[in-house]
Structure formats: structure tokens, C-alpha cells
PARO-881403 format. One record per residue (C-alpha): residue number from 1; residue in three letters; x, y, z. Coordinates in steps of 0.5 Angstrom, whole numbers, padded with zeros to 4 digits. Example, Ala and Ser with C-alpha at 12.3 -4.5 7.8 and 13.67 -1.06 7.14 Angstrom:
! residues 2
<i 1, aa ALA, xx 0025, yy -0009, zz 0016>;
<i 2, aa SER, xx 0027, yy -0002, zz 0014>;
//
This chain:
! residues 263
<i 1, aa MET, xx -0051, yy 0014, zz 0087>;
<i 2, aa PRO, xx -0048, yy 0013, zz 0080>;
<i 3, aa GLY, xx -0042, yy 0008, zz 0080>;
<i 4, aa ARG, xx -0035, yy 0010, zz 0078>;
<i 5, aa ALA, xx -0035, yy 0008, zz 0071>;
<i 6, aa ALA, xx -0041, yy 0012, zz 0070>;
<i 7, aa ILE, xx -0038, yy 0018, zz 0073>;
<i 8, aa SER, xx -0032, yy 0017, zz 0068>;
<i 9, aa ILE, xx -0036, yy 0016, zz 0062>;
<i 10, aa ALA, xx -0040, yy 0023, zz 0064>;
<i 11, aa TRP, xx -0034, yy 0026, zz 0065>;
<i 12, aa ILE, xx -0030, yy 0024, zz 0059>;
<i 13, aa VAL, xx -0037, yy 0027, zz 0055>;
<i 14, aa VAL, xx -0037, yy 0033, zz 0059>;
<i 15, aa SER, xx -0029, yy 0035, zz 0058>;
<i 16, aa VAL, xx -0030, yy 0033, zz 0051>;
<i 17, aa SER, xx -0036, yy 0038, zz 0050>;
<i 18, aa LEU, xx -0032, yy 0043, zz 0054>;
<i 19, aa CYS, xx -0026, yy 0043, zz 0049>;
<i 20, aa GLY, xx -0030, yy 0044, zz 0043>;
<i 21, aa CYS, xx -0028, yy 0037, zz 0040>;
<i 22, aa ALA, xx -0033, yy 0032, zz 0037>;
<i 23, aa VAL, xx -0037, yy 0028, zz 0043>;
<i 24, aa LEU, xx -0035, yy 0021, zz 0045>;
<i 25, aa HIS, xx -0041, yy 0017, zz 0046>;
<i 26, aa ALA, xx -0039, yy 0011, zz 0050>;
<i 27, aa VAL, xx -0044, yy 0006, zz 0053>;
<i 28, aa ASP, xx -0046, yy -0001, zz 0052>;
<i 29, aa GLY, xx -0039, yy -0003, zz 0049>;
<i 30, aa GLU, xx -0039, yy 0003, zz 0044>;
<i 31, aa LYS, xx -0034, yy 0008, zz 0043>;
<i 32, aa VAL, xx -0036, yy 0013, zz 0038>;
<i 33, aa ARG, xx -0035, yy 0020, zz 0036>;
<i 34, aa SER, xx -0040, yy 0025, zz 0034>;
<i 35, aa ASP, xx -0036, yy 0026, zz 0027>;
<i 36, aa SER, xx -0036, yy 0019, zz 0025>;
<i 37, aa VAL, xx -0041, yy 0016, zz 0020>;
<i 38, aa LEU, xx -0043, yy 0011, zz 0026>;
<i 39, aa PHE, xx -0045, yy 0016, zz 0031>;
<i 40, aa GLY, xx -0052, yy 0015, zz 0033>;
<i 41, aa LEU, xx -0054, yy 0009, zz 0029>;
<i 42, aa ARG, xx -0059, yy 0004, zz 0031>;
<i 43, aa LEU, xx -0063, yy -0001, zz 0028>;
<i 44, aa GLY, xx -0068, yy 0001, zz 0024>;
<i 45, aa LEU, xx -0070, yy -0005, zz 0020>;
<i 46, aa GLU, xx -0069, yy -0012, zz 0020>;
<i 47, aa ARG, xx -0071, yy -0017, zz 0013>;
<i 48, aa PRO, xx -0070, yy -0024, zz 0011>;
<i 49, aa VAL, xx -0066, yy -0024, zz 0004>;
<i 50, aa SER, xx -0070, yy -0027, zz -0001>;
<i 51, aa GLU, xx -0069, yy -0035, zz -0002>;
<i 52, aa ALA, xx -0066, yy -0034, zz -0009>;
<i 53, aa VAL, xx -0060, yy -0031, zz -0006>;
<i 54, aa GLU, xx -0056, yy -0037, zz -0002>;
<i 55, aa GLU, xx -0051, yy -0035, zz 0003>;
<i 56, aa PRO, xx -0051, yy -0028, zz 0001>;
<i 57, aa SER, xx -0044, yy -0025, zz 0003>;
<i 58, aa ASP, xx -0042, yy -0017, zz 0002>;
<i 59, aa LEU, xx -0046, yy -0011, zz 0000>;
<i 60, aa VAL, xx -0045, yy -0005, zz -0004>;
<i 61, aa PHE, xx -0050, yy 0001, zz -0005>;
<i 62, aa ASP, xx -0051, yy 0003, zz -0012>;
<i 63, aa PRO, xx -0053, yy 0010, zz -0012>;
<i 64, aa GLU, xx -0056, yy 0009, zz -0020>;
<i 65, aa THR, xx -0062, yy 0005, zz -0018>;
<i 66, aa GLY, xx -0062, yy 0006, zz -0010>;
<i 67, aa THR, xx -0061, yy -0002, zz -0009>;
<i 68, aa LEU, xx -0055, yy -0006, zz -0006>;
<i 69, aa TRP, xx -0051, yy -0012, zz -0010>;
<i 70, aa THR, xx -0049, yy -0018, zz -0006>;
<i 71, aa VAL, xx -0046, yy -0024, zz -0008>;
<i 72, aa SER, xx -0047, yy -0032, zz -0006>;
<i 73, aa ASP, xx -0041, yy -0036, zz -0004>;
<i 74, aa GLU, xx -0045, yy -0042, zz -0005>;
<i 75, aa THR, xx -0047, yy -0041, zz -0012>;
<i 76, aa GLY, xx -0042, yy -0037, zz -0015>;
<i 77, aa THR, xx -0047, yy -0031, zz -0017>;
<i 78, aa LEU, xx -0048, yy -0024, zz -0016>;
<i 79, aa HIS, xx -0055, yy -0021, zz -0014>;
<i 80, aa ARG, xx -0058, yy -0014, zz -0014>;
<i 81, aa ILE, xx -0063, yy -0013, zz -0008>;
<i 82, aa ALA, xx -0067, yy -0008, zz -0006>;
<i 83, aa PRO, xx -0067, yy -0005, zz 0001>;
<i 84, aa ASP, xx -0072, yy -0009, zz 0004>;
<i 85, aa GLY, xx -0068, yy -0016, zz 0002>;
<i 86, aa ALA, xx -0073, yy -0017, zz -0004>;
<i 87, aa VAL, xx -0069, yy -0020, zz -0011>;
<i 88, aa SER, xx -0069, yy -0015, zz -0017>;
<i 89, aa GLY, xx -0068, yy -0019, zz -0023>;
<i 90, aa SER, xx -0064, yy -0026, zz -0024>;
<i 91, aa GLY, xx -0057, yy -0027, zz -0021>;
<i 92, aa ILE, xx -0051, yy -0027, zz -0025>;
<i 93, aa ASP, xx -0047, yy -0033, zz -0026>;
<i 94, aa VAL, xx -0039, yy -0030, zz -0025>;
<i 95, aa GLY, xx -0036, yy -0037, zz -0025>;
<i 96, aa GLY, xx -0033, yy -0037, zz -0018>;
<i 97, aa LYS, xx -0031, yy -0042, zz -0013>;
<i 98, aa ASP, xx -0032, yy -0038, zz -0007>;
<i 99, aa LEU, xx -0035, yy -0031, zz -0008>;
<i 100, aa GLU, xx -0034, yy -0027, zz -0002>;
<i 101, aa GLY, xx -0034, yy -0019, zz -0004>;
<i 102, aa VAL, xx -0037, yy -0014, zz -0009>;
<i 103, aa ALA, xx -0035, yy -0007, zz -0010>;
<i 104, aa LEU, xx -0038, yy -0002, zz -0015>;
<i 105, aa ASP, xx -0033, yy 0003, zz -0019>;
<i 106, aa PRO, xx -0036, yy 0010, zz -0019>;
<i 107, aa ARG, xx -0031, yy 0011, zz -0025>;
<i 108, aa SER, xx -0033, yy 0006, zz -0030>;
<i 109, aa GLY, xx -0040, yy 0004, zz -0026>;
<i 110, aa HIS, xx -0037, yy -0003, zz -0026>;
<i 111, aa LEU, xx -0037, yy -0008, zz -0021>;
<i 112, aa PHE, xx -0031, yy -0012, zz -0018>;
<i 113, aa VAL, xx -0032, yy -0019, zz -0015>;
<i 114, aa ALA, xx -0027, yy -0022, zz -0010>;
<i 115, aa ASP, xx -0026, yy -0030, zz -0010>;
<i 116, aa GLU, xx -0024, yy -0032, zz -0004>;
<i 117, aa ALA, xx -0022, yy -0039, zz -0006>;
<i 118, aa THR, xx -0017, yy -0036, zz -0012>;
<i 119, aa ALA, xx -0016, yy -0029, zz -0010>;
<i 120, aa GLU, xx -0018, yy -0027, zz -0016>;
<i 121, aa ILE, xx -0022, yy -0021, zz -0018>;
<i 122, aa VAL, xx -0027, yy -0021, zz -0023>;
<i 123, aa GLU, xx -0029, yy -0014, zz -0027>;
<i 124, aa LEU, xx -0036, yy -0014, zz -0030>;
<i 125, aa THR, xx -0042, yy -0009, zz -0032>;
<i 126, aa ARG, xx -0048, yy -0009, zz -0029>;
<i 127, aa ALA, xx -0051, yy -0013, zz -0034>;
<i 128, aa GLY, xx -0046, yy -0019, zz -0033>;
<i 129, aa ASP, xx -0041, yy -0018, zz -0038>;
<i 130, aa VAL, xx -0034, yy -0020, zz -0036>;
<i 131, aa LYS, xx -0029, yy -0015, zz -0038>;
<i 132, aa ARG, xx -0023, yy -0018, zz -0035>;
<i 133, aa ARG, xx -0020, yy -0022, zz -0029>;
<i 134, aa PHE, xx -0014, yy -0021, zz -0025>;
<i 135, aa LYS, xx -0011, yy -0024, zz -0019>;
<i 136, aa VAL, xx -0008, yy -0021, zz -0012>;
<i 137, aa ASP, xx -0002, yy -0024, zz -0009>;
<i 138, aa VAL, xx -0006, yy -0026, zz -0002>;
<i 139, aa ARG, xx -0007, yy -0032, zz 0002>;
<i 140, aa THR, xx -0013, yy -0036, zz -0001>;
<i 141, aa GLY, xx -0018, yy -0041, zz 0003>;
<i 142, aa ASN, xx -0022, yy -0040, zz 0009>;
<i 143, aa SER, xx -0017, yy -0034, zz 0012>;
<i 144, aa GLY, xx -0017, yy -0030, zz 0005>;
<i 145, aa ILE, xx -0021, yy -0025, zz 0002>;
<i 146, aa GLU, xx -0028, yy -0023, zz 0006>;
<i 147, aa GLY, xx -0029, yy -0017, zz 0003>;
<i 148, aa ILE, xx -0027, yy -0011, zz -0002>;
<i 149, aa ALA, xx -0029, yy -0004, zz -0003>;
<i 150, aa TYR, xx -0027, yy 0002, zz -0007>;
<i 151, aa ASP, xx -0022, yy 0006, zz -0005>;
<i 152, aa GLU, xx -0024, yy 0013, zz -0007>;
<i 153, aa SER, xx -0017, yy 0017, zz -0004>;
<i 154, aa ALA, xx -0013, yy 0012, zz -0008>;
<i 155, aa ASP, xx -0017, yy 0011, zz -0014>;
<i 156, aa GLY, xx -0016, yy 0003, zz -0012>;
<i 157, aa PHE, xx -0019, yy -0002, zz -0008>;
<i 158, aa VAL, xx -0018, yy -0005, zz -0001>;
<i 159, aa LEU, xx -0019, yy -0012, zz 0001>;
<i 160, aa ALA, xx -0021, yy -0015, zz 0008>;
<i 161, aa LEU, xx -0017, yy -0021, zz 0010>;
<i 162, aa GLU, xx -0021, yy -0025, zz 0015>;
<i 163, aa ARG, xx -0015, yy -0028, zz 0019>;
<i 164, aa PRO, xx -0010, yy -0025, zz 0021>;
<i 165, aa ALA, xx -0015, yy -0019, zz 0021>;
<i 166, aa GLU, xx -0012, yy -0015, zz 0015>;
<i 167, aa LEU, xx -0013, yy -0009, zz 0010>;
<i 168, aa VAL, xx -0010, yy -0010, zz 0004>;
<i 169, aa PHE, xx -0010, yy -0004, zz -0001>;
<i 170, aa ILE, xx -0009, yy -0005, zz -0009>;
<i 171, aa SER, xx -0008, yy -0001, zz -0015>;
<i 172, aa ARG, xx -0013, yy -0002, zz -0021>;
<i 173, aa GLU, xx -0009, yy -0007, zz -0024>;
<i 174, aa GLY, xx -0009, yy -0011, zz -0017>;
<i 175, aa VAL, xx -0002, yy -0009, zz -0015>;
<i 176, aa ILE, xx -0001, yy -0009, zz -0007>;
<i 177, aa THR, xx 0001, yy -0002, zz -0005>;
<i 178, aa SER, xx 0000, yy -0002, zz 0003>;
<i 179, aa ARG, xx -0002, yy -0007, zz 0008>;
<i 180, aa ALA, xx -0005, yy -0005, zz 0015>;
<i 181, aa LYS, xx -0007, yy -0010, zz 0021>;
<i 182, aa VAL, xx -0013, yy -0009, zz 0024>;
<i 183, aa GLU, xx -0014, yy -0011, zz 0032>;
<i 184, aa THR, xx -0020, yy -0016, zz 0032>;
<i 185, aa GLN, xx -0020, yy -0024, zz 0031>;
<i 186, aa SER, xx -0024, yy -0024, zz 0025>;
<i 187, aa ILE, xx -0026, yy -0019, zz 0019>;
<i 188, aa GLY, xx -0033, yy -0021, zz 0016>;
<i 189, aa ALA, xx -0033, yy -0015, zz 0011>;
<i 190, aa VAL, xx -0031, yy -0008, zz 0009>;
<i 191, aa ALA, xx -0034, yy -0001, zz 0007>;
<i 192, aa ALA, xx -0030, yy 0006, zz 0006>;
<i 193, aa THR, xx -0033, yy 0012, zz 0009>;
<i 194, aa PRO, xx -0034, yy 0018, zz 0004>;
<i 195, aa GLY, xx -0027, yy 0021, zz 0002>;
<i 196, aa GLY, xx -0024, yy 0014, zz 0004>;
<i 197, aa ALA, xx -0020, yy 0017, zz 0010>;
<i 198, aa SER, xx -0023, yy 0011, zz 0014>;
<i 199, aa PHE, xx -0026, yy 0004, zz 0013>;
<i 200, aa LEU, xx -0032, yy 0000, zz 0017>;
<i 201, aa VAL, xx -0030, yy -0007, zz 0018>;
<i 202, aa ALA, xx -0035, yy -0012, zz 0021>;
<i 203, aa ALA, xx -0031, yy -0015, zz 0027>;
<i 204, aa ARG, xx -0035, yy -0022, zz 0027>;
<i 205, aa PHE, xx -0033, yy -0025, zz 0033>;
<i 206, aa GLU, xx -0034, yy -0018, zz 0037>;
<i 207, aa GLU, xx -0041, yy -0017, zz 0033>;
<i 208, aa ALA, xx -0039, yy -0010, zz 0032>;
<i 209, aa VAL, xx -0037, yy -0005, zz 0027>;
<i 210, aa ILE, xx -0031, yy -0002, zz 0028>;
<i 211, aa GLU, xx -0028, yy 0004, zz 0024>;
<i 212, aa VAL, xx -0021, yy 0004, zz 0022>;
<i 213, aa ASN, xx -0016, yy 0009, zz 0019>;
<i 214, aa ARG, xx -0011, yy 0007, zz 0013>;
<i 215, aa SER, xx -0006, yy 0004, zz 0018>;
<i 216, aa GLY, xx -0011, yy 0000, zz 0021>;
<i 217, aa LYS, xx -0012, yy 0004, zz 0028>;
<i 218, aa THR, xx -0019, yy 0003, zz 0031>;
<i 219, aa LEU, xx -0022, yy 0010, zz 0031>;
<i 220, aa ASN, xx -0029, yy 0008, zz 0033>;
<i 221, aa ARG, xx -0033, yy 0002, zz 0035>;
<i 222, aa LEU, xx -0041, yy 0001, zz 0035>;
<i 223, aa ALA, xx -0044, yy -0006, zz 0038>;
<i 224, aa VAL, xx -0049, yy -0009, zz 0033>;
<i 225, aa ASN, xx -0050, yy -0015, zz 0037>;
<i 226, aa TYR, xx -0052, yy -0019, zz 0031>;
<i 227, aa PRO, xx -0047, yy -0025, zz 0029>;
<i 228, aa ALA, xx -0044, yy -0027, zz 0022>;
<i 229, aa ILE, xx -0044, yy -0020, zz 0019>;
<i 230, aa GLU, xx -0041, yy -0021, zz 0012>;
<i 231, aa GLY, xx -0043, yy -0015, zz 0008>;
<i 232, aa LEU, xx -0043, yy -0007, zz 0010>;
<i 233, aa ALA, xx -0045, yy -0002, zz 0006>;
<i 234, aa LEU, xx -0046, yy 0006, zz 0006>;
<i 235, aa ASP, xx -0052, yy 0009, zz 0002>;
<i 236, aa ASP, xx -0052, yy 0016, zz 0000>;
<i 237, aa ARG, xx -0056, yy 0018, zz 0006>;
<i 238, aa ASN, xx -0050, yy 0015, zz 0011>;
<i 239, aa ARG, xx -0055, yy 0010, zz 0013>;
<i 240, aa MET, xx -0051, yy 0003, zz 0014>;
<i 241, aa PHE, xx -0053, yy -0003, zz 0011>;
<i 242, aa ALA, xx -0051, yy -0010, zz 0014>;
<i 243, aa VAL, xx -0052, yy -0017, zz 0011>;
<i 244, aa ALA, xx -0051, yy -0024, zz 0015>;
<i 245, aa ASP, xx -0050, yy -0031, zz 0013>;
<i 246, aa LEU, xx -0052, yy -0036, zz 0018>;
<i 247, aa GLY, xx -0049, yy -0042, zz 0014>;
<i 248, aa PRO, xx -0052, yy -0047, zz 0009>;
<i 249, aa GLY, xx -0060, yy -0048, zz 0010>;
<i 250, aa THR, xx -0062, yy -0041, zz 0013>;
<i 251, aa ARG, xx -0064, yy -0035, zz 0010>;
<i 252, aa GLY, xx -0059, yy -0029, zz 0010>;
<i 253, aa THR, xx -0061, yy -0023, zz 0014>;
<i 254, aa LEU, xx -0061, yy -0016, zz 0012>;
<i 255, aa TYR, xx -0060, yy -0010, zz 0017>;
<i 256, aa LEU, xx -0061, yy -0003, zz 0016>;
<i 257, aa PHE, xx -0058, yy 0002, zz 0021>;
<i 258, aa ALA, xx -0060, yy 0009, zz 0021>;
<i 259, aa ARG, xx -0059, yy 0016, zz 0026>;
<i 260, aa GLY, xx -0063, yy 0014, zz 0032>;
<i 261, aa GLY, xx -0066, yy 0008, zz 0029>;
<i 262, aa GLY, xx -0070, yy 0011, zz 0023>;
<i 263, aa GLY, xx -0071, yy 0008, zz 0016>;
//
């Protein structure tokens, strides 16, 4: 005979289905509605990142080539990697101290790289030509910027601050427009969902990805059960990529999550 918890979860799913709302999937620490980009995602592939990228951090999908961009917080370089973790081309020296974030601006096609040590954002082309640098008035050091994503709905950017966990929304000039606290201990990365109505956050200590709205409220939670996630990206098929940095002397790991676990 099923226990009370199982009965409660089943009743929630049945009740929501009968009311015509999005179905809530609640099992194994997950709480994901069927209208979320996280719904049904399961691990499809797990690959080591090329040794050419030391301590990879953050991810962004590039629809022009179907590849991903990441940064190395060890060497201060920007890298293009294939979905299987292989490096494409040479690394680009950005000249940063502790690179932790990379975003792609769909309007200009430029990349925006975030430096945690200095709270500086560097705008550059895919070829590595630096267009400008600007600073954001947020804390620096090991509790500072851990990720950056393009904010489509505001045509700006959102920064993920590690601890206390917080999203900081900025204009293209780096002016802070709003801030939102996130209920988790530490953020490892941020990615925007299509349209920019919500954001995916790597909840590092929970080993989960949580979807939050612009106010920081948790909408959905997907347990991934992998440590040290420092990058998240959605591709044009709504598959989710994640990269883990396991520290000095170790290779990063690239994960692909797809509906039902398919590649």
C-alpha cells in the first residue's frame, strides 16, 4: 500500500490535470510543471571538456554555429567548445583576473565576459576584438559574479552573484536596474529561458537547477545530482547544457540534459 507522501503527490498531479493546469512533476526532490523548460529533462550525455580549457566556467549557446562558449577562470581565456566537449579553435585571451561568466548578445553578435575579481564586463567579437570594458557596482571577490546572461525582455543582462545568492539586472551600459534575492545558498550560473520571463539558476550546494522569475521566486526545481555546476545554457532545441568545474588539476565535465534523456 502506498504511503501518505506517494498518495499526496499522486493527488496533486491528478487534481492539477483535472483543472486543466500545467501538470506538476514532483518526485526525487523535483518540482517541475509541464510548461517549464525543465520539464522531462534527463541526462543524455556526459563528456570531459578538453584539457585545453582549464577550470571551465559558465556557458552560452551560439546559434550561428551550434557550439558553446565558455571561459577559463584559471587562464583568463575564452573558448568555443563543441557539444561533445571538444575545443574548436584557439583560446582568446581576454586579459581578465577571474573570468566567471559569458553571454552572447543576439543583436550585435558580440560576447560579454564577466570578471568576478574586478566586476568588469568585457564586450568583444567572436574573433576576440575587444570593443569596450565597463564595471558594474557589485561586490567583487569569491562571492561576486558567477554568471551572466542576456536579458531579452529588457534588452540588457542579468548577473548571478554567488553569495548571498542574488540576480542583478543591468542595462547595456552596466547600470543596475533591479535586484532579486534567490532562495539558495550559492549560485553557480544563470541562463535565461526563451523570452526572458524566467531564469535558470545553478543551485550549487543543492546540486539542482531552479527556475526563478524576475523577482527571484522559485517556480520549478530540477535535481541534477552533480556537484560544482558553474555554467548553464539552453540551445535552440531547449536542451540544457551544464559544465562543472571540479577544481585545479581536474578536467571539467560537460553534461547534456534533454527530454527523456535523449541526445
